[in-house]
C-alpha positions as CSV (number, residue, x, y, z in Angstrom):
1,X,0.0,0.0,0.0
2,X,1.2,3.5,-0.8
3,X,-0.1,7.0,-0.1
4,X,-0.6,9.8,-2.5
5,X,1.3,13.1,-1.7
6,X,-2.0,14.6,-0.6
7,X,-2.8,11.6,1.8
8,X,0.7,11.8,3.3
9,X,0.4,15.6,3.8
10,X,-3.0,15.0,5.5
11,X,-1.5,12.4,7.8
12,X,1.4,14.7,8.7
13,X,-1.0,17.6,9.5
14,X,-3.1,15.3,11.7
15,X,0.1,14.0,13.4
16,X,1.3,17.6,14.0
17,X,-2.1,18.5,15.4
18,X,-2.0,15.5,17.8
19,X,1.6,16.5,18.8
20,X,0.7,20.1,19.6
21,X,-2.3,18.9,21.7
22,X,0.1,16.8,23.7
23,X,-1.4,13.5,22.6
24,X,2.1,12.0,22.3
25,X,1.1,8.3,22.2
26,X,-1.4,9.0,19.4
27,X,1.2,11.0,17.6
28,X,3.7,8.1,17.9
29,X,1.2,5.5,16.6
30,X,0.3,7.7,13.6
31,X,3.8,8.6,12.7
32,X,5.0,5.0,13.1
33,X,2.3,4.0,10.5
34,X,3.2,6.8,8.2
35,X,6.9,5.8,8.4
36,X,5.9,2.3,7.4
37,X,4.6,3.7,4.2
38,X,7.3,6.4,3.7
39,X,10.4,5.3,5.6
40,X,12.7,7.9,3.9
41,X,10.7,10.9,5.1
42,X,13.1,12.9,7.3
43,X,10.3,15.1,8.7
44,X,8.5,12.1,10.0
45,X,11.7,10.8,11.7
46,X,12.0,14.3,13.3
47,X,8.5,14.2,14.5
48,X,8.9,10.8,16.0
49,X,12.2,11.8,17.6
50,X,10.5,14.8,19.2
51,X,7.7,12.6,20.4
52,X,10.1,10.2,22.0
53,X,12.1,13.0,23.5
54,X,9.0,14.4,25.3
55,X,8.1,10.9,26.4
56,X,11.7,10.7,28.0
57,X,12.5,7.8,25.7
58,X,16.0,9.2,25.0
59,X,17.6,6.2,23.3
60,X,14.6,6.0,20.8
61,X,14.7,9.8,20.3
62,X,18.5,9.8,19.6
63,X,18.0,6.9,17.1
64,X,15.3,8.8,15.2
65,X,17.3,12.0,15.2
66,X,20.2,10.0,13.8
67,X,18.0,8.6,11.0
68,X,16.8,12.1,10.2
69,X,20.4,13.3,10.0
70,X,21.3,10.4,7.7
71,X,18.4,11.5,5.4
72,X,19.0,15.3,5.8
73,X,22.6,15.9,7.1
74,X,22.2,19.7,7.2
75,X,19.2,19.7,9.5
76,X,20.1,22.0,12.4
77,X,17.2,21.0,14.6
78,X,18.0,17.3,14.4
79,X,21.7,17.9,15.2
80,X,21.0,20.3,18.1
81,X,18.2,18.1,19.6
82,X,20.4,14.9,19.3
83,X,23.2,16.9,20.9
84,X,21.0,17.9,23.8
85,X,19.9,14.3,24.3
86,X,23.6,13.3,24.3
87,X,24.1,15.9,27.0
88,X,21.3,14.5,29.1
89,X,22.9,11.0,28.7
90,X,26.3,12.2,29.7
91,X,27.8,11.6,26.2
92,X,29.7,14.9,26.2
93,X,32.0,14.2,23.3
94,X,29.2,13.1,21.0
95,X,27.1,16.1,22.1
96,X,30.0,18.5,21.4
97,X,30.4,17.0,17.9
98,X,26.7,17.5,17.0
99,X,26.6,21.0,18.5
100,X,29.8,22.1,16.7
101,X,28.5,20.8,13.4
102,X,25.2,22.7,13.8
103,X,27.2,25.9,14.5
104,X,29.4,25.3,11.5
105,X,26.3,24.9,9.3
106,X,25.1,28.4,10.2
107,X,28.1,30.8,9.7
108,X,25.8,33.9,9.7
109,X,24.6,32.9,13.2
110,X,21.0,33.6,12.3
111,X,19.3,30.3,13.0
112,X,17.8,29.9,16.5
113,X,18.9,26.2,16.6
114,X,22.5,27.2,15.8
115,X,22.3,29.8,18.6
116,X,21.1,27.2,21.0
117,X,23.9,24.9,19.8
118,X,26.4,27.6,20.6
119,X,25.0,28.0,24.1
120,X,25.0,24.3,24.8
121,X,28.5,23.9,23.3
122,X,29.8,26.5,25.7
123,X,28.2,24.6,28.6
124,X,29.7,21.3,27.3
125,X,33.1,22.8,26.9
126,X,33.2,23.8,30.5
127,X,32.0,20.3,31.6
128,X,34.7,18.6,29.4
129,X,37.4,20.8,31.0
130,X,36.1,20.0,34.5
131,X,36.1,16.2,33.6
132,X,39.6,16.5,32.2
133,X,40.9,18.3,35.3
134,X,39.3,16.2,37.9
135,X,38.9,12.7,36.3
136,X,35.9,10.5,37.0
137,X,34.6,12.7,39.8
138,X,34.7,15.6,37.5
139,X,32.7,13.8,34.9
140,X,29.9,13.1,37.4
141,X,30.1,16.7,38.6
142,X,30.0,18.0,35.0
143,X,27.0,15.7,34.2
144,X,25.1,17.1,37.2
145,X,25.9,20.7,36.2
146,X,24.6,20.0,32.7
147,X,21.4,18.4,33.9
148,X,20.7,21.4,36.2
149,X,21.4,23.9,33.4
150,X,19.1,22.0,31.0
151,X,16.3,22.0,33.5
152,X,16.6,25.8,33.8
153,X,16.5,26.4,30.0
């Protein structure tokens, strides 16, 4: 079975509406179904990743952001959001790589996602320095600092 472009667009609009209403499980079910019919749709992978992220399913969210990045390597939102998930998971090096790439993709510094990446990268750089200076205890302290900062933002 396949969808016409109009049917796919209608499905995406319904999924977006469900998402904005906070109906995350309904969104996930619909987007999963749409991805079965159109597995190469980067936007659907982004929507599923965002849904997983809000459901605190960080591994699933990171995997979906990764798939979106494979399909659309210059997507700043996918890079920054995956970078932020990596920060939450304590994967500081991976986070820094995603955030740096997002910044590099926006040399004019006009994209809000690139600006967020810059802020998060500054936070990550300080944490990496702390971890380097203090070893394992510094890593734990850095992770805790990052979690507290992410809660404030």
